[in-house]
MARBA-3410 file (N, C-alpha, C, O; in Angstrom, 1 decimal):
235
100.7,-1.3,26.1,99.3,-0.6,26.2,99.3,-0.4,27.5,99.7,-1.2,28.3 ~ 98.6,0.8,27.9,99.2,1.7,29.4,97.6,2.2,29.7,96.9,2.3,28.7 ~ 97.2,2.5,30.5,95.9,2.9,30.9,96.2,3.3,32.6,96.4,2.6,33.5 ~ 96.2,5.0,32.6,96.1,5.6,33.8,95.2,5.5,34.7,94.5,6.5,34.6 ~ 94.8,4.7,35.6,93.7,4.5,36.6,93.2,5.5,37.4,94.1,6.3,37.6
92.3,5.8,37.8,92.0,6.1,39.2,92.7,5.3,40.5,93.1,6.0,41.4 ~ 92.8,4.4,40.7,93.0,3.5,41.4,94.2,2.6,40.8,94.1,1.4,40.6 ~ 95.1,3.3,40.5,96.5,2.2,39.7,97.1,0.9,40.6,97.8,0.0,40.2 ~ 96.6,1.0,41.6,97.1,-0.2,42.7,96.1,-0.9,42.6,96.1,-2.0,43.2 ~ 95.2,-0.5,41.9,94.3,-2.3,41.8,93.8,-2.4,43.4,93.5,-3.5,43.8
93.7,-1.4,44.0,93.0,-1.7,45.8,91.9,-2.3,45.6,91.6,-2.5,44.4 ~ 91.2,-2.7,46.6,89.9,-3.4,46.8,89.4,-2.2,46.9,90.0,-1.4,47.6 ~ 88.5,-1.9,46.3,87.3,-0.5,46.5,85.8,-0.7,46.7,85.0,-1.1,45.8 ~ 85.6,-0.5,47.3,83.7,-0.6,47.5,83.0,0.0,46.7,82.2,0.8,47.1 ~ 83.0,-0.3,44.8,82.8,0.5,44.3,82.6,-0.6,43.1,83.1,-1.7,43.0
81.5,0.2,42.0,81.0,-0.7,40.7,81.7,0.3,40.0,81.6,0.0,38.8 ~ 82.3,1.3,40.0,82.7,2.0,39.0,84.0,1.5,38.4,85.1,1.3,39.0 ~ 83.4,1.1,36.7,84.5,0.5,35.9,85.6,1.0,35.6,86.6,0.3,35.3 ~ 85.6,2.6,35.7,87.0,3.2,35.2,87.9,4.0,36.2,88.9,4.8,36.0 ~ 87.0,3.6,37.9,88.5,3.4,38.7,89.0,2.6,39.0,90.2,2.6,39.1
87.9,0.7,39.1,88.6,-0.3,39.1,89.6,-0.8,37.9,90.5,-1.6,38.1 ~ 89.2,0.1,36.5,89.9,-0.6,35.2,90.1,-1.6,35.3,91.3,-1.6,35.8 ~ 89.8,-3.0,35.3,89.6,-3.9,35.0,89.7,-4.4,33.1,88.9,-5.2,32.6 ~ 90.7,-3.8,32.5,90.4,-4.0,31.0,91.1,-5.4,30.8,92.1,-6.0,31.3 ~ 90.3,-5.8,30.0,90.8,-7.2,29.3,92.0,-7.0,28.6,92.1,-5.9,28.0
93.2,-7.9,28.5,94.6,-7.7,28.1,94.9,-7.8,26.4,95.9,-7.8,25.7 ~ 93.2,-7.9,26.0,93.4,-8.2,24.3,91.5,-7.8,24.6,90.7,-7.8,25.5 ~ 91.7,-7.3,22.8,90.5,-6.7,22.3,89.8,-7.9,21.9,90.4,-8.9,21.6 ~ 88.3,-7.9,21.8,87.5,-8.9,21.7,86.2,-8.1,21.3,85.4,-7.4,21.9 ~ 86.4,-8.5,19.9,85.0,-7.4,19.8,83.6,-8.0,20.3,82.5,-7.5,20.1
83.7,-9.2,21.1,82.6,-9.2,21.0,82.0,-9.3,22.8,81.1,-10.2,23.1 ~ 82.6,-8.5,23.6,82.8,-8.0,24.5,82.3,-7.0,24.9,82.0,-6.7,26.1 ~ 81.9,-6.1,23.6,81.1,-5.0,24.2,79.4,-5.6,24.4,78.7,-5.4,25.4 ~ 78.9,-6.4,23.4,77.8,-6.9,22.9,77.4,-7.9,24.0,76.2,-8.1,24.2 ~ 78.4,-8.4,24.6,78.6,-9.2,25.7,77.5,-8.3,26.9,76.3,-8.5,27.0
78.1,-7.5,27.3,78.0,-6.9,28.7,76.5,-5.8,28.6,75.7,-5.5,29.6 ~ 76.5,-5.3,26.9,75.1,-4.6,26.9,73.7,-5.8,27.1,72.7,-5.7,27.7 ~ 74.2,-7.1,26.2,73.1,-8.2,26.5,72.7,-8.4,28.2,71.6,-8.1,28.6 ~ 73.7,-8.7,29.0,73.5,-8.5,30.3,72.9,-7.7,30.9,72.0,-8.0,31.6 ~ 73.3,-5.9,30.7,72.7,-5.4,31.0,71.2,-5.6,30.6,70.5,-6.1,31.4
70.7,-5.4,29.5,69.4,-5.7,29.3,69.0,-6.9,29.4,67.7,-7.0,29.3 ~ 69.5,-8.0,29.7,68.5,-8.8,31.2,68.2,-8.1,32.1,67.1,-7.8,32.5 ~ 69.4,-7.6,32.7,68.5,-7.1,33.8,67.9,-5.8,34.3,67.9,-5.5,35.5 ~ 67.3,-5.1,33.0,66.6,-4.0,32.9,65.0,-4.7,32.8,64.9,-5.4,31.8 ~ 64.0,-4.5,33.6,62.5,-4.4,33.4,61.9,-3.5,33.1,60.8,-3.9,32.7
61.9,-2.2,33.1,60.9,-1.0,32.7,60.8,-1.5,31.0,61.8,-2.0,30.4 ~ 59.8,-1.3,30.5,59.5,-1.7,29.1,59.7,-0.8,28.2,59.8,-1.1,26.9 ~ 60.0,0.4,28.9,60.5,2.0,27.3,62.1,1.7,27.6,63.0,2.0,26.8 ~ 62.5,1.0,28.8,64.3,1.4,29.0,64.7,-0.1,28.2,65.8,-0.1,27.8 ~ 64.1,-1.2,28.1,64.5,-2.4,27.6,64.2,-2.1,25.9,64.8,-2.7,25.1
63.2,-1.3,25.7,63.3,-1.1,24.1,64.1,-0.1,23.6,64.1,0.0,22.4 ~ 64.8,0.8,24.4,65.5,1.7,24.2,66.7,0.6,24.0,66.9,0.1,22.9 ~ 67.3,0.3,25.3,68.3,-1.0,25.1,68.7,-1.6,23.8,69.8,-1.3,23.2 ~ 67.5,-2.6,23.2,67.5,-3.1,22.2,68.0,-2.1,20.6,68.9,-2.3,19.8 ~ 67.1,-1.0,20.7,67.5,-0.2,19.5,68.7,-0.2,19.6,69.3,-0.6,18.6
69.6,0.4,21.0,71.3,0.6,21.2,71.6,-0.3,20.4,71.9,0.1,19.3 ~ 71.7,-1.6,20.8,72.4,-2.6,20.6,72.2,-3.2,19.4,73.1,-3.9,18.9 ~ 71.1,-2.9,18.9,71.0,-3.4,17.4,72.1,-2.2,16.3,73.0,-2.2,15.4 ~ 71.5,-1.4,16.9,72.3,0.1,16.1,73.4,-0.4,15.7,73.7,-0.9,14.6 ~ 74.4,-0.3,17.3,76.0,-0.4,17.5,76.2,-1.5,17.2,77.4,-1.5,17.0
75.8,-2.8,17.0,76.0,-4.1,16.3,75.9,-4.1,14.8,76.5,-5.0,14.3 ~ 75.2,-3.4,14.0,75.3,-3.0,12.6,76.2,-2.3,12.2,76.9,-2.6,11.2 ~ 76.5,-1.2,12.8,77.8,-0.4,12.6,78.9,-1.0,13.1,79.9,-0.3,12.9 ~ 79.1,-2.3,13.7,80.7,-2.4,14.1,80.5,-3.5,13.1,81.6,-3.5,12.5 ~ 79.6,-4.5,12.6,79.8,-5.7,11.7,79.9,-5.1,10.1,80.2,-5.9,9.3
79.7,-3.2,9.5,79.6,-2.8,8.6,78.2,-2.8,7.8,78.3,-2.4,6.6 ~ 77.0,-3.2,8.5,75.8,-2.4,8.0,75.6,-1.5,7.6,74.4,-1.1,7.9 ~ 76.7,-0.4,6.8,76.4,1.1,7.7,74.9,1.4,7.2,74.3,2.1,7.9 ~ 74.2,0.6,5.7,73.2,1.9,4.9,72.3,1.6,6.0,71.5,2.5,6.3 ~ 72.0,0.0,6.8,71.0,-0.5,7.9,70.6,0.2,9.1,69.7,-0.2,9.7
71.4,1.4,9.4,71.0,2.2,11.1,70.1,3.4,11.0,69.4,3.7,11.9 ~ 70.0,4.3,9.7,69.5,5.5,9.2,68.1,4.9,8.7,67.7,5.2,7.5 ~ 67.4,4.1,9.4,66.3,3.6,8.9,65.0,4.0,9.7,65.1,4.6,10.9 ~ 63.8,3.8,9.2,62.3,4.5,9.6,62.8,3.1,11.2,63.5,3.5,12.2 ~ 62.5,2.3,11.1,62.6,1.5,12.6,63.9,1.7,13.7,64.0,1.0,14.7
64.9,2.5,13.4,66.0,2.4,14.1,66.0,4.2,14.9,66.1,4.6,16.0 ~ 65.7,4.6,13.9,66.5,6.1,13.8,65.1,7.2,13.2,64.3,6.8,12.4 ~ 65.2,8.6,13.8,64.1,9.7,13.3,64.5,10.1,11.9,65.7,10.0,11.5 ~ 63.5,10.5,11.1,64.0,10.8,10.1,65.7,12.0,9.7,66.4,12.1,8.7 ~ 65.8,12.6,11.0,67.0,13.8,10.9,67.6,13.5,12.0,67.6,14.4,12.8
68.1,12.5,12.3,68.9,12.4,13.4,70.3,14.0,13.6,70.6,14.9,12.7 ~ 70.9,13.9,14.7,71.1,15.1,15.0,72.8,14.3,15.5,72.6,13.5,16.5 ~ 74.2,14.5,15.1,74.8,13.9,15.8,75.7,15.1,16.2,75.4,16.2,15.9 ~ 76.9,14.9,17.2,77.9,15.7,17.6,79.4,14.6,18.2,79.6,14.0,19.3 ~ 80.1,14.6,17.0,81.0,13.4,17.3,82.2,14.5,17.8,82.7,15.4,17.1
82.4,14.2,18.8,84.2,14.6,20.0,85.4,13.8,19.2,85.2,12.7,18.6 ~ 86.3,14.2,19.2,87.5,13.5,18.6,88.6,14.0,18.7,88.7,15.0,18.0 ~ 89.8,13.8,19.4,90.9,14.7,19.6,90.6,16.0,19.3,90.8,16.6,18.3 ~ 89.9,16.6,20.7,89.9,17.7,20.8,89.1,18.6,19.7,89.2,19.8,20.0 ~ 88.5,18.4,18.8,87.3,18.4,17.4,86.4,17.7,17.7,86.3,16.5,18.1
85.1,18.8,17.4,83.6,18.2,17.5,83.2,18.4,16.2,83.2,19.4,15.6 ~ 82.8,17.0,15.7,82.2,17.1,14.3,80.4,16.9,14.5,79.9,15.9,14.7 ~ 79.7,18.4,14.3,78.2,18.2,13.9,78.0,17.7,12.6,78.7,17.9,11.6 ~ 76.6,16.9,13.1,76.4,16.0,11.5,74.9,16.2,12.0,74.3,15.8,13.1 ~ 74.2,17.0,10.7,72.8,16.9,11.1,72.4,16.4,9.6,73.0,16.4,8.5
70.9,15.7,10.2,70.3,15.1,8.8,71.0,13.6,8.5,72.2,13.3,8.9 ~ 70.1,12.8,8.0,70.3,11.7,7.6,71.6,11.3,6.3,72.5,10.5,6.4 ~ 71.3,12.1,5.5,72.9,12.2,4.5,74.0,12.5,5.1,75.0,12.1,4.7 ~ 73.9,13.4,6.1,75.1,13.7,6.6,75.8,12.2,8.0,76.9,11.6,8.2 ~ 74.7,12.1,8.6,75.3,10.6,9.5,75.3,9.7,8.9,75.9,8.8,9.5
74.8,9.4,7.9,75.0,8.1,6.9,75.9,8.3,6.2,76.1,7.4,5.5 ~ 76.8,9.2,6.0,77.8,9.8,5.2,78.8,9.3,6.0,79.7,8.6,5.4 ~ 78.9,9.6,7.6,79.5,9.1,8.5,79.8,7.8,8.6,80.9,7.4,8.9 ~ 78.7,6.9,8.4,79.1,5.6,9.0,79.6,5.0,7.8,80.6,4.2,7.7 ~ 78.8,5.6,6.4,79.6,4.7,5.5,81.3,5.1,5.1,82.0,4.5,4.3
81.6,6.2,5.7,83.0,6.5,5.1,84.0,6.1,6.4,85.2,6.5,6.3 ~ 83.6,5.4,7.5,84.1,5.2,8.7,84.6,3.1,8.2,85.6,2.6,8.5 ~ 83.2,2.5,7.6,83.3,1.8,6.5,84.0,1.4,5.8,84.7,0.3,5.9 ~ 83.9,2.5,4.7,84.4,2.0,3.5,86.0,2.2,3.9,86.7,1.4,3.1 ~ 87.0,2.9,4.8,87.7,3.4,5.7,88.5,2.0,6.2,89.7,1.8,6.3
87.3,1.0,6.6,88.1,-0.2,7.4,88.2,0.4,9.0,88.9,0.0,10.0 ~ 87.3,1.4,8.8,87.7,1.7,10.8,86.3,1.4,11.5,86.0,2.1,12.5 ~ 85.7,0.5,11.0,84.2,0.0,12.0,84.2,-0.9,13.0,83.3,-1.1,13.8 ~ 85.6,-1.6,12.9,85.2,-2.5,14.1,86.4,-2.5,15.2,87.6,-2.8,15.2 ~ 85.3,-1.6,16.4,85.4,-1.1,17.8,85.0,-1.9,18.3,84.6,-3.0,18.0
84.9,-1.1,19.8,84.4,-1.9,21.1,84.8,-0.8,22.6,85.5,0.2,22.8 ~ 83.9,-1.5,23.3,84.3,-1.1,24.7,85.4,-1.9,25.2,85.4,-3.0,24.6 ~ 86.2,-1.8,25.9,87.1,-2.9,27.1,86.5,-2.7,28.4,86.5,-3.6,29.2 ~ 86.0,-1.5,28.6,85.9,-1.8,30.3,84.5,-0.6,30.1,84.6,0.3,29.2 ~ 83.4,-0.9,30.9,82.2,0.5,30.4,81.0,0.3,31.8,80.4,-0.6,32.3
81.2,1.5,32.0,79.9,2.2,32.9,78.8,2.5,31.7,79.0,3.2,30.7 ~ 77.6,1.7,32.1,76.3,1.9,31.2,74.8,2.7,32.4,74.7,2.7,33.6 ~ 74.1,3.0,31.7,72.8,3.8,32.2,72.1,4.1,31.1,72.4,4.7,30.1 ~ 70.4,3.3,31.7,69.4,3.6,30.4,68.2,4.3,31.5,67.8,3.7,32.5 ~ 67.8,5.3,31.1,66.8,6.2,31.8,66.0,6.6,30.3,66.3,6.5,29.1
65.0,7.0,30.9,63.8,7.3,29.9,64.0,8.2,28.4,63.4,8.2,27.3 ~ 65.1,8.9,28.7,65.4,9.9,27.7,66.6,8.9,26.4,66.8,9.0,25.2 ~ 67.2,8.0,27.5,68.3,7.3,26.5,69.3,6.3,27.4,69.1,6.0,28.6 ~ 70.4,6.1,26.5,71.5,5.8,26.9,72.9,6.3,27.2,73.6,6.7,26.3 ~ 73.2,6.2,28.1,74.8,7.1,28.8,75.8,6.1,29.1,75.8,5.3,30.0
76.8,6.2,28.2,78.0,5.3,28.5,79.5,5.8,29.0,79.9,6.7,28.4 ~ 80.2,5.3,30.0,81.3,5.9,29.9,82.0,4.5,30.0,81.7,3.5,30.7 ~ 83.3,4.8,28.9,84.0,3.3,28.6,85.3,3.8,27.6,85.5,4.6,26.7 ~ 86.1,2.8,28.4,87.6,2.5,27.5,87.3,2.3,26.7,86.6,1.3,27.0 ~ 87.2,2.4,25.4,86.8,2.4,23.6,87.6,2.2,23.1,88.6,3.0,23.3
87.7,0.9,22.1,89.1,0.9,21.4,88.8,0.8,19.9,87.7,0.4,19.6 ~ 89.6,1.2,18.9,89.1,1.1,17.3,89.9,0.4,17.2,90.7,0.2,18.1 ~ 89.9,-0.3,16.2,90.9,-1.4,15.1,91.5,-0.5,13.9,90.8,-0.5,12.9 ~ 92.4,0.2,14.0,92.4,1.1,12.8,93.7,0.8,11.9,94.9,0.9,12.3 ~ 93.3,0.5,10.5,94.9,0.8,9.8,95.7,1.4,9.9,95.3,2.6,10.1
97.0,1.2,9.9,98.2,2.3,9.8,98.4,3.6,9.5,98.9,4.6,10.1 ~ 97.5,3.1,7.8,97.5,4.6,7.6,96.5,5.3,7.7,96.7,6.4,7.0 ~ 95.6,5.2,8.3,94.4,6.1,8.8,94.6,6.5,9.9,93.7,7.1,10.5 ~ 96.2,6.2,10.4,97.0,7.6,11.6,97.9,8.5,11.5,98.8,8.8,12.2 ~ 97.5,9.0,10.0,98.2,10.2,9.8,97.9,11.1,10.8,96.8,11.0,11.4
98.6,12.0,11.1,98.1,13.5,11.9,98.1,12.4,13.6,97.8,13.1,14.5 ~ 98.2,11.4,13.9,98.2,11.7,15.1,99.5,11.0,15.8,100.3,10.3,15.2 ~ 99.4,11.4,17.2,101.0,10.8,17.7,101.6,9.9,17.6,102.2,9.6,18.7 ~ 101.8,9.1,16.7,102.4,7.8,16.4,103.1,8.0,15.3,102.8,8.9,14.6 ~ 104.1,7.1,14.9,104.9,6.6,14.1,104.1,5.6,13.4,104.9,4.6,13.3
103.2,5.4,12.9,102.1,4.3,12.3,102.8,3.5,11.1,103.2,4.3,10.3 ~ 103.1,2.5,10.8,103.5,1.8,9.9,102.0,1.7,8.8,101.0,1.4,9.4 ~ 101.9,1.8,8.0,100.9,2.3,7.0,100.2,0.7,6.7,99.0,0.4,6.7 ~ 101.5,-0.1,6.3,100.7,-1.9,6.0,100.1,-2.4,7.1,99.2,-3.3,7.0 ~ 100.6,-1.8,8.6,100.0,-2.7,10.1,99.3,-1.9,10.1,99.2,-0.9,9.4
97.9,-2.8,11.8,96.6,-2.2,12.2,97.4,-2.1,13.3,98.5,-2.4,13.3 ~ 96.6,-1.4,14.3,96.8,-0.8,16.0,95.5,-0.7,16.2,94.6,-0.6,15.4 ~ 95.3,-0.7,17.3,94.6,-0.5,18.9,94.6,0.8,18.7,95.7,1.1,18.2 ~ 93.8,1.8,19.0,93.4,3.4,19.4,92.6,3.0,20.7,91.4,2.6,20.6 ~ 93.2,3.2,21.5,92.6,3.2,23.0,92.0,4.9,23.3,92.8,5.8,23.0
91.0,5.3,23.7,90.7,6.5,24.8,90.0,5.7,25.3,89.7,4.6,25.2 ~ 89.6,7.2,26.5,88.4,7.7,27.4,87.0,8.0,26.9,86.8,9.2,27.1 ~ 86.1,7.5,26.3,84.9,7.9,25.6,83.1,8.0,26.4,82.6,7.2,27.1 ~ 82.8,9.0,26.1,81.6,9.3,26.9,80.3,9.6,26.1,80.5,10.6,25.4 ~ 79.3,9.0,26.0,78.3,8.7,25.0,77.2,8.6,25.6,76.9,7.8,26.5
76.4,9.9,25.1,74.5,9.8,25.0,73.8,9.8,24.1,73.9,10.9,23.5 ~ 73.1,9.0,23.7,72.1,8.3,22.7,70.6,8.7,23.2,69.9,8.2,24.1 ~ 70.3,9.6,22.5,68.6,10.0,22.7,67.7,9.3,22.2,68.3,8.8,21.2 ~ 66.7,9.0,22.2,65.8,8.5,21.9,63.6,9.0,22.1,63.0,9.2,23.2 ~ 63.2,8.9,21.2,61.8,9.1,21.2,61.4,8.0,22.3,62.0,7.0,22.6
59.9,8.6,22.9,59.6,8.1,24.5,58.4,7.2,23.4,57.3,7.1,23.9 ~ 58.5,6.5,22.1,57.7,5.8,21.6,57.5,4.1,21.9,58.5,3.5,22.1 ~ 56.6,3.7,21.8,56.5,2.1,22.5,57.7,1.4,21.8,58.4,0.7,22.5 ~ 58.0,1.6,20.4,59.1,1.0,19.3,60.3,2.6,19.9,60.5,3.1,18.7 ~ 60.9,3.2,20.6,61.9,3.9,20.4,62.9,4.2,19.2,63.8,3.4,19.0
62.7,5.4,18.5,64.1,5.6,17.6,65.0,6.8,18.1,64.8,7.7,18.9 ~ 66.1,6.4,17.4,66.9,7.1,18.0,67.2,8.7,17.6,67.4,8.9,16.4 ~ 67.3,9.6,18.3,67.0,11.4,18.0,68.4,11.7,17.8,68.8,12.4,16.8 ~ 69.3,11.2,18.6,70.7,12.0,18.9,71.5,11.3,19.2,71.2,10.3,19.9 ~ 72.8,11.6,18.8,74.4,10.8,19.5,74.7,12.2,19.8,74.2,13.2,19.2
75.9,12.4,21.2,76.7,12.8,21.7,77.7,12.5,21.9,77.7,12.0,23.0 ~ 78.7,12.7,21.5,80.1,11.3,21.9,81.3,12.7,22.5,81.3,13.8,22.1 ~ 81.9,12.3,23.3,82.9,13.1,24.0,84.2,12.0,24.2,84.2,10.8,24.2 ~ 85.1,12.9,24.3,86.3,11.7,24.7,87.5,12.6,25.6,87.6,13.8,25.7 ~ 88.0,11.7,26.0,89.2,12.5,26.9,90.4,13.0,25.7,90.8,12.1,25.1
90.8,13.9,25.5,92.3,13.9,24.8,93.2,13.7,25.1,94.2,13.7,24.3 ~ 93.3,13.3,26.5,94.6,13.3,27.1,94.6,11.5,27.6,95.3,11.2,28.6 ~ 94.0,10.7,27.1,93.6,9.2,27.1,94.2,8.4,25.8,94.5,7.2,26.0 ~ 94.4,8.9,24.7,94.7,8.6,24.1,96.1,7.4,23.8,97.2,8.0,23.9 ~ 96.4,6.0,23.5,97.3,5.0,23.8,96.9,4.0,22.4,95.9,3.5,22.0
98.3,4.1,21.7,98.3,2.9,20.5,99.7,1.9,20.5,101.0,1.8,20.6 ~ 98.5,1.0,20.3,99.4,-0.7,20.2,98.9,-1.0,18.7,97.8,-1.2,18.2 ~ 100.5,-1.2,18.2,100.7,-2.2,16.9,100.3,-3.8,17.0,100.7,-4.8,17.6 ~ 99.3,-3.7,16.4,98.7,-5.5,16.3,99.7,-6.4,15.2,99.9,-6.2,14.1 ~ 100.4,-7.6,16.1,100.6,-8.5,15.3,99.6,-9.4,14.6,98.5,-9.9,15.2
100.1,-9.6,13.3,99.2,-10.2,12.4,97.9,-11.1,13.0,96.7,-11.0,12.6 ~ 98.3,-11.9,14.4,97.5,-12.9,14.4,96.7,-12.5,15.3,95.8,-13.3,15.7 ~ 96.7,-11.0,16.0,95.8,-10.2,16.8,95.1,-9.8,16.4,94.1,-9.9,17.0 ~ 95.0,-9.2,14.9,94.0,-8.5,14.1,92.6,-9.1,13.9,92.5,-10.2,13.4 ~ 91.5,-8.3,14.3,90.3,-8.3,14.1,90.1,-7.4,12.7,90.0,-6.1,12.7
89.9,-8.2,11.5,89.4,-7.3,10.4,88.1,-7.0,10.6,87.4,-7.5,11.6 ~ 87.6,-6.0,9.4,86.5,-6.5,9.6,85.4,-7.1,9.3,84.2,-7.0,9.7 ~ 86.2,-8.1,8.0,85.5,-9.2,7.7,85.1,-10.3,9.3,83.9,-10.7,9.6 ~ 86.1,-10.5,9.8,86.2,-11.1,10.9,85.4,-10.6,11.9,84.5,-11.3,12.3 ~ 85.6,-9.5,12.3,84.3,-8.7,12.8,83.0,-9.2,12.6,82.5,-9.8,13.6
82.3,-9.1,11.3,81.1,-9.4,10.9,80.5,-10.5,11.3,79.4,-10.7,11.7 ~ 81.9,-11.6,10.8,81.3,-13.2,11.1,81.1,-13.0,12.7,80.0,-13.1,13.1 ~ 82.0,-12.8,13.6,81.9,-13.1,14.8,80.8,-12.6,15.8,80.6,-12.9,17.0 ~ 80.0,-11.4,14.9,78.8,-10.9,15.5,77.6,-11.0,15.0,76.6,-10.4,15.3 ~ 77.7,-12.2,14.0,76.5,-12.5,13.4,75.5,-13.1,14.5,74.3,-13.1,14.4
76.2,-13.6,15.5,75.3,-15.0,16.5,74.3,-13.4,17.3,73.1,-13.2,17.3 ~ 75.0,-12.9,17.6,74.3,-11.5,18.2,73.5,-10.8,17.6,72.7,-10.3,18.4 ~ 73.5,-10.6,16.8,72.8,-10.0,15.4,71.5,-10.6,15.3,70.4,-10.1,15.6 ~ 71.8,-11.9,14.7,70.6,-12.5,15.1,69.7,-12.3,15.6,68.6,-12.1,15.0 ~ 70.1,-12.4,17.0,69.3,-12.1,18.4,68.9,-11.0,18.6,67.8,-11.0,19.1
69.5,-9.8,18.2,69.2,-8.2,17.9,68.1,-7.9,18.1,68.1,-6.9,18.9 ~ 66.9,-8.1,17.8,65.6,-8.2,17.4,65.4,-6.8,18.2,66.2,-6.5,19.1 ~ 64.2,-5.8,17.9,63.3,-5.0,18.5,62.4,-5.4,19.4,62.2,-4.6,20.4 ~ 61.8,-6.8,19.2,60.6,-7.1,19.7,61.2,-7.2,21.2,62.3,-7.5,21.6 ~ 59.8,-6.9,21.9,59.6,-7.1,23.2,59.1,-8.5,23.9,58.2,-9.3,23.7
60.0,-8.5,24.6,60.2,-9.9,25.4,60.2,-9.5,26.9,60.7,-8.4,27.2 ~ 59.7,-10.3,27.9,59.6,-10.2,29.3,60.9,-10.1,29.7,61.9,-10.7,29.2 ~ 61.1,-9.0,31.1,62.3,-9.4,31.5,62.6,-10.5,32.9,61.8,-10.8,33.7 ~ 63.6,-10.7,32.7,64.5,-11.8,33.2,63.2,-12.3,34.8,62.8,-13.5,34.8 ~ 62.8,-11.5,35.8,62.6,-11.4,36.8,61.0,-12.4,36.7,60.7,-13.5,37.2
60.0,-11.0,35.3,58.7,-11.9,35.0,58.9,-13.5,34.5,58.0,-14.3,34.6 ~ 60.1,-13.6,33.9,60.3,-14.7,33.0,59.9,-15.9,34.7,59.0,-16.6,34.9 ~ 61.3,-15.6,35.5,61.7,-16.2,36.1,59.9,-16.8,37.4,59.4,-17.9,37.7 ~ 59.6,-15.7,37.5,58.2,-15.7,37.9,57.2,-16.5,37.6,56.7,-17.2,38.4 ~ 56.8,-16.4,36.3,56.1,-17.4,35.3,56.6,-18.5,35.7,55.8,-19.2,36.2
57.8,-19.2,35.6,58.0,-19.9,35.5,57.6,-20.8,37.2,56.8,-21.8,37.2 ~ 58.1,-20.3,38.1,57.6,-20.3,39.8,56.1,-21.0,39.8,55.6,-22.0,40.2 ~ 55.4,-19.9,39.0,53.9,-20.3,38.8,53.6,-21.9,38.4,52.6,-22.6,38.8 ~ 54.6,-22.3,37.5,54.0,-23.4,36.9,54.5,-24.5,37.2,54.2,-25.5,36.6 ~ 55.4,-24.4,38.3,55.7,-25.6,38.6,55.1,-26.3,39.6,55.6,-27.4,39.9
END
């Protein structure tokens, strides 16, 4: 697997830009992305931003774990969401619950729901969440027809590309997802045939993500700095 970094020599640079440093783990780990989001949430203090991140985390965990029918629900998403999903020079516009839910269902039924960030920049503002990532999908070879790879239909592949996502939310005490806009770099795609021992199947992903999903509630808890302050006052 090869990624062309902005900093190909991996020089020491005074930057926090993940896609310049390109410190990409050598193997795909489906728990890497939720661990990054949990750490970001832990360091976030504004209540609205924390509520948005909790929604974002639960949504993506449900998606990757294959619970496609639990995403477009009243506690997480507005009644008529709007999606613009880009991939390989095409943009698919999905409007309304039926279209968006159909997208998640098809992803699950074709066993393409295992995915996640290998390395990621992330930001949260009042409008929602923005991420830029090296994004990886675990894809059955049979689903790679039309891609620039001679895929074995009996094998599994890592499909990697650079992805930019904007998730927007309502500004309620419990925010709801309004829209997703997902754009990718069509020149960044790479494919890696997986050895059987390295495949993360949908069933394996669901099991590995179960602890994350169990704690990814929408309940509002105090940020880390407030908890530390409370502990110091009681000491």
